[in-house]
N, C-alpha and C positions, 0 to 999 in steps of 0.2 A: 550379632550374627556374623559369622565368618563369610568373607567374600572370596569365592574360588575362581581361579582363572580357567577359562575353557577356550579351546581353539575354534576358530570359525573358518568357514570356506566362503570364498567369493564365487557367486553364481552368475553365469551369463544366461540371460533369458532368450537370447537370439537362438531359435531352434530348440528351445527347451520342450520336453515332451508334455509337461503339464502346465507350466506357467507361461502364459502368452500375453500379448499386448492388451487384450480385453481384460484379462485378470488384473493387470496393472491399472488400467483405467478404472475398474471397479473399486480398487483399494483407494485410489485418489478421490473418487466420487464419494466414498463412504466417509473419508476423513480428509477434506481439502487442506487442513492445517499442516499436513505432512510435507506439503510443497514449500513451506516456509514463507508464504505470502500473506499470512494473517488468517483471520477467521472469515473465510470466504463462503459464499452461498452458491451451491450448484444450481445453475439456471437450465442447463441442458446437456445431454449426452448424445453423441452421434448425430449432431445437428446438421440437417441437410442443407448444403450450400448449392443453390441452383447452378448447374453446369460445372460444379467444381468438387463434387464428392461430399464427404461428411466431416464436420469438425468434431474432434474427439470429445472435448470437454469445454464448456463455457461456464465461467465463474464470475461472480460479482462481489465486490467489497461492499457490505451493507452500510458502511460508514462513509462512503465516498461515491463518486460517479465513475469509478474505475471498473472496467470489465476485462477479464483475462481470457484470451482465446488460446487454449492449450492443445498442442499436438504431441502425441506420445510416439516415440520411435524406439524399437529395440535395436541393439547393436550400435554401429557407428552412424553419425550424422551423414546424410547424403544430400545431394542437390535437390532431389524431388521433394524431400520433406521440408527443406528450407523454403522452397517455392510455395509449397502447400501451406505452410504455417503463415507466411506473409500474405498469401492470397486470401485465406480465411479471415485474417485480421482486417484486410482491406474491405472485404465484403461486409463484415459486421460493422465497421466504423461508418461505412456509407449508409448502411441500413438503419443504424441507431446513432446518429451524430450527437445526441444529447449526452452520451457517455464518453469518457476517455477509454481508449482501447489499447491493450498491451498484448503483443504476440509472445507466446511462451512455447519454446520447444524443449521437451523433456526427452533425453536420450541416454543410453548407457555409456556412450563414448562420444564426448564433444571433441572433435578433432581440431587440430591447428588449422587445417584447410577451411573448416567451417568458420572459425574465428577470423581468418583472413578475408573470406567472402563477405562476412558481415561488416567488416571494417570498411568495405567499399561503399556501403550505404551512408557512411560519414555521419551517423547519428540521426538520420532523418526518419527512421522507423523505430518506435519504442519496442524493443525486443529483449527478451530474456532467454538465456540458455541454462537449463538446470540438468545437471548430471545425476543419473540414477545409478546407485550401487546397491546390489542385492547380496546380502550375506546370509549364510545358513549356519545355524547352531543346532546340531543333532537333527531333529525332524521339523524345525521351525525356521522360517525365513523372515528377514526384516528388510524394509526398504529405506534407503538413506538418500535424501535429495540434497544436492549441493549446488547453489547458484554460482556459475562460473562466468556469466556475462550478464550485465544489467545495464541496458540502454533505455531506461525509462525516461526519455528526454521529454521536455515540455511540461514536466510536472513539478519542477523545483520551485520552491517558494521565492527564491531570490531572482528568478529569471523574469523580470517584469515585462520584458519585451514579448515574452511568449504568453503572457496573460492578457486576456481581453477585458478591458475595463467595462464595468456595468454600473448600475446605480441601485439605490435603496429599493426602488419598486421591483427590480429584478429579484432581489432576495426576499422581499415580502411575498412574492408569488412562489418562489422556490421553497421557502419556509413558511412563516406566517408573520403578520405584523407584530404579534406578541413575542415571537422568538427573536425577531430583529430588534425589538425593543430591549431584549436582554443584552444585545451588543452595546446599546447605549449605557446600560448599567455598568457593564464591564469597562467601557471607555472611561466612565467617571472615576473608577478605581485606578485605571492605567494613567490617568492624568495626575494622580497623586505621585506617581513615579516620575513622569515627565509631562509637564503641562502642554507641551507642543505637539503631542501625539494626536492624530486624527484617524478616523476610519477611512479605509480605502477599499472600495467595492470592486472585486475582481470576479471573473466568471466562476472560479472554483472555490473561492474562499473570500472572506472579508479580512483584509490585512490591515496593517498600520503604516502610517506615513508620518514623517517629520519633515515638514516643508515639502520639497519635491523628492525626497529620498525615502525609499521603502525601508521600514523598520519592523520587519516581521518576526520579532522574537515571540510574539503571540499572534496566532491566526484564529479566526472564528468561522464556524460553519453552522448557521441557523438551520434547524430541521423543523419538522412539523410540531413536535411536542417539546423540544428542548434545544439547547445550543451546545455545540461541541467546541471545546477550547483546547488548543494545542500549544503547549509551552516548550520553547527550546531550552532544554536543560539536560545536562549529563545525568545518566541514571545513577541513583545513589540510594542506599538504605534509609538515609535520613529523610529524603524527600518522599520516598515511598511510605515511610511511617507517618508523615504529616498528612499525606493524601488519604491513607487508610483510616486515620483517626477522624477525618472530616466526613461530612454527609455528602460525599461525591459519588457519582457513578463512574468508576475508573475503567477505562478501556486499555487495550494492549499498548504497551510502550512501542513507539515507532523508532526502532534502532537505526534505520536507514537515515532518517533526518534528525535523530536525537531529540525527540519530542515526547513529552508526556501528554496524554490525551484524556480529557475528562468530559463528561456530559452533565450539564447543569440545567435543571428545570426552574421554573418560576419560584421565587422565595428562597432558593439556596444561596444566591449571590449575596443578598443582604445579610443572611445568616452567617456566611463564611467570609465576609468582607476582609477581615484582618488577615486571614490566611491567604486569600487570593492576592492581596497587596504584597505580602511577604514573598509569595511565589513569583509574582510579576517582577519584583525588584531583583530577585535572584536571576531570573531569566534575562532581564534587561542588562544586568552586569555581565553575564556570560556572553550575551549577544554582542555587546559593545566591544568585548575583547576578541570576538570572532564574527565579523560581519559577513561571513560567507553565506548566510541564509537563515 
């Protein structure tokens, strides 16, 4: 089938007669994936903040403890929206400290002044800025979201000082004894790659350590029914083919941290032991050549 070129128009929503901020919020709420933050779940819209207005959108990542407080602004970023975004983030993180919280400002024009102001926070606030572009082709419009600032600090796997140490009991309550036992099964395979590896219990994941040094080429997150395994590997068709051929529950690739994510239930680990060992070896070699995380 022939592909034809058609010209498009860039549309500004600020002051648009039909498309307004609520319309944008509804589109994001219907399909949160368009933000580019993964397969998020909508927790609330127009969430009332006592004495501080309403939070446009609240999302949660179902595979982690991360919540996103999203504020939508048409036109250029301004001081009031910056303050509002941070204020809503602060209220939510204090109200629900069991989650990680990330402030997200979506605007049509992320100005250099905004970026300069954010730089003053020096990385102390986990904040993202996403630019919204609207294009029109004949009678249809499309929304394009582009991340221009990502300060999701305190979530990196290699930042051990930012991670609060826990213990096995913490994870047995967070997951179950059975799913934490799956971490032991995986460690037995990992020890075939490097016998010095041990589990290291952190607040947000179970990592690996070799002596006193973090070795997080693989991290584990026990859940209630299964365990999530995240392997640091460059994305490739060869690896994807191996994963798809196995009896794995494959999750979305984490392009930010270059990790494959799979969910393993009881019985799968022993069944796929050879493949897991192969993947662990590949990840170990890649990590050893790039110990950034």
